[in-house]
N, C-alpha and C positions, 0 to 999 in steps of 0.2 A: 595721338600725342597731345599732352596738355598745352594749350595755347599760352603765349606770353601775356602776362598781366599788362593792361593798357598803361600802367605807370612805370613799368620796368624799362630801364635803359641800360643796355650792355655797355661795357667799357669802350667798345669800338664806336659807339654812337656819341661818346662824350667829347667835348672840346679837348684839343691837345694840351692846353694849359692845365686843365683839371686832371688829365691823366698823369702829367708830370708831377703835380702836387700829390696825387695818390701814390705815385711811385716813390717819391721822396719820403713820404710818411711811412710807407711799408719798409723801406730800407732802414730808417732810423729805429722804428719799432722792432724790427727783426734783430738789429744789433743790440738794442736794449734788452730784449728778451733773452738773447744769448748770454749777455753778461749777468742777468738775473739767475740763469741756470748755473753759471759758474760760481756765483756768490753762494747759492744754496749748497753746491758741492763743497766749496772751501769751508763753509761754516759748519757743516755737519759730518762730512766724510772722516772716517778714521776714529770716531769717538769710541767705537767698540774695540779698538786696537788692531783692527783688520783694514787693509787698504780698500779704497772705494767707498761708495755710499750705499748703505743697506738699511733695511727696516730697523735693525738693531740700533743703528745710529740715530734714527728718528725717535725711537723709544727713549734713548738716553737724553736727547735734546729736549723733549717735551715732558717726559715723566721722571727723568733722573735715574739714579742708581743708588741703592743702599750700600753698595760696595765701593763707591767712588765719590770723592768730594767735588765741590764746584770748581776748585782750582785745578784738580786733575782733569776734569772734563774739559775745561777751557784749553788746557795745554795739550790735550789729545785731539781737540777739535779745531775751533776757529783760530786759536792762538798758537797752534803747533809750530808754525814757521817763525815765531818770534824768538825762540830760544834754541840754541844748538842742542843736539840730542843728549850730549853728556851733561849739560846743565839742567835739562828737563829731568834726567835721571837723578841728579842731586836733589831736586825739589821733590820728586816722587818718593825718594828714600827718606827724606826728612818727614814727609807726611806719614808714611807707613810706620815710622818709629816714634810717633807721638807728637810731632810738630813742636818740639821744645824751644823755648825762647832763646836759650844760650846758643844752640846751633843755628837758630834763625839769624842772630846777630853776626855770627862768624861766617856762615856759608850762604844763607838765602838772601839776606838783605843786600849784599853787594851785587848779586845777580839781578835782583829786581830793580835796583837803582840804575844799573847799566842798561838793562833791556826793556824795562816796563814803565818807568815813571814818566817818560815823555808823554804818555797818554793817561796813565793811571795815577795822576798826581792829586786827585781829589777835586780838580777844578770843574769837572763835568759830572753832574749828579747821575747821568745815565750810564756812566762807566765806573766799574768797581775801583775803589781807591786801594792802592797797595803801599801807602806811605809809611805805615808803622806796623808793628807786630799785631796790635789789637785788630786792625782792619784786615790783615792777611789771615789771622786766626779765624775770622768769621767765614772765610772762604774754604776752610778745611773741614767744615761740618759736612755731613752727608749731602750729596747732590740730590735736590728735589726737582731738577729740571727748570724750565722757565717759570718764573713767578707769575701770579695772576695779573699783577700790574703790567708786566712786560707783555703778556699775551694780549691784554686789552689794548695796549698802545700799538702793538704790531697789527692787531686785528683791524682796527679802524683805518690804518694806513693801507693795508692790503685790500680791504673792501672798497675803498674809494679808488685807489690806484689801479687795481686789476679790472674793476668795472669800467673805468674810463678807457683803459687800453682795449678791452674787448668790445666796447661800444664803438670805438673808432674802427677796429678791425671788421666788425660786423657791418658797419655802414659801407665800407669799401667792398667787402665780400658780397653785399647785396646786389652789386652790379654784375656779378659773375653768372654765367649760364651753367647751372648744375641740375641734372635730373636723376632720380625723381626729386620733386620739390621737398618732400619730407626729409630727405637726406641733407639737403642744403640747410633747411631750417634747424635740423638737429645739430649740425656742425656749428652753426652760429649761436645756438642756445646753450650748448653743452658747457662752455666756460662759466656762464653765470650760475649754473647749478653747481658745478664742481668747486668754485671758489667758496660757496656757502658751505658745502659738505666738508671741504678741506679745513676751513677755519673752525667749524664745529668740532672736527676730529682732534684738533690741537688740545682742546679742553677735555674731551672724552678720553684721550690717551692717558691723561694724568689719573683717570679713574680706572681705566681698563686698557692695558697696553696693546692688545690686538688692534685697536683703532688706528695704530700706526700704519697698518696695511692700507687703510682707507686714505690716509694722508698721501702715501706713495701712489696709490691708484688714481686719486683725484688730480694730483699734480701731473701725473703722466697723461691723463685724458685732456687736461688743459693744454699741455704742451703739444699734444697731437692735433687738437683742434686749431691751435695757433698755426702750426706748420701747414695744415691742410688749407686754411684760409689764405695764408701768405703765399703759398706756392701756386694755388689756383688763380688767385687774384693777379699775381705778378705775371703769370703766363698769359692770361686772357687780356691783360692790359695792352700788350704789345704784339702778341702772336696769334690771337684767335679772333675770327670774325663770325658773327651769326650768319647762318644760311639765309638767303634772301626770303625764302618762303615763310620763315619764322617771323621775320620783321613785318611781313604783310598780314600775317594771320594773328595779330594781337587780339586777345579776348579779355573778358572781365575777370578771369581766374588767374591764380598764381601759376 
């Protein structure tokens, strides 16, 4: 059996206060990750017109669709809950029939003023403005997915944020007793590889849509690694104790 590294300290050997701090951090990170998964689902699910989140939804989110405009994509995806079904139908019908200005003034403008202008009033440069016909008309051009500027902005946020989250998770998880050691190291290292692959695939999907499968796979592996580290750490924090002979037989190796 591989001996314990001389610098390894199991959760059961840590002070009570440190274990409480680790537990609180795990709980908050777990809730935060859950809400992140919900956000991904709400933002992308249903873009292809079918319920649930699918690879086709990811293709539409990152690569766009020649058959669908940006406004339609938003109303089928992240903004689907902002308009009642019959009002979305009116907007879709207006787009399919040429998005004429006269019909915009009589039918579309009142809907947007009532449902959308609280956020889309032009005051936030990061949010599309729907104040007038000219601005709305720009959103009924073919959907090309996320723009390069949006991808760059979201990329640096994710690279810093996800790295920080999994760095903390890895530090906590390092106190868990898991054998073989290569499995423990693989679980801890997987998220850092997957976030890099995931973000690279955002850009590559715009060039070749099958890369959307890699987005889905890398996101799934990150979630699996998070769940494994969270569950093992939480269990061993309070319910597992190292056998006495392991504590006595510490060695120089991992």
